C-alpha positions, 0 to 999 in steps of 0.5 A: 376095191380091196379088203380093209387092212387089219386095225386101219379103220377099227380105231378110227370112230368117225368120218365126215362127209363134206362138199369138196373145195378147190383146196382138195384137188391134190388130195382128190388126185391122190386118192384116184390114182392110189385107188386106180393102181390097187382095183385095176391091176390085170384089168387095165395094163400095168404099164398105164397104171405105173405111169399114172402121176397125182400131178397129172390129175391136180390140174384137172381137179383144180378145173372141175372143182372151180367149175363147181361153184358155178355149176352147183345146180348140176355137179357135185363132188363130196370128199370123206374125211378122217382124222384130217386125212381125205380118204375118198370121194364121189361126184355126180352131174345132171346130164344135159340129155338123159342118157339110157333113159337115166337123168344123171350120172354117178361120175366117180367113186374112190376110196383108199383101199385101206378104207374100203369095206366099211360103209362109207362108199354107200354114204357117198353114193348116198349123198350124191344121189340125194343132192341130184334128187333135190336138184330135180332126178329121180334116176341115176346112171353109173359106169364100171368096168366089166371085169370089175367084179367088186365094182360091179357087186356093189352097185347091184347091192344098192339095188342098181339094174343092168343096163348095158354092157358095150365096148368103149376106148379109154387113152387107146385102150379097147375095154368093156364096161358095164352101165347100171342105173336106178330108175327110182332113187328111193330104191337106192337110199332104202338099200343104204339105209338097210345096210349096217355101216360100221363106222360114225359117219356124218 
């Protein structure tokens, strides 16, 4: 994540959160690629980041969003919009079996760099957590690359507890990841509600 760009957000009064549809696949893929290239410089080789293309992710996201309509009790994807522009998304799922004692997982959260640190990410996490809670879970797991200090601070500010750090492989790259968890989602909800959000979200 990066700091807000001066003036980008100040003139926008409202951001809306809604469930994603298949028509959002291209915009979601674009947000993901833009966020990776901005966030993971210095953590993942530049050659990998520079080779990322939106076109390569669109089909994958279409498949995820199509599957979501048939598995709404296990998967959720929300998008954040402002003035008709998709600026971020978050997704979560019920786990088929508990992992590190957690019943569900926040599988993705991305915002366009200019929109970060405006409270939108917190509200997206809360939206996913509420949906999963309604499906019967009280615990949530999320993973971050160990070197991603901003993401780790974000989860810790929301009451996430460090559960594990471990090695993992991604597309042939050897990396370290940190797993955070909330054993009681009411802690996450309360943390979000206690923080000031400068934008109007609905």
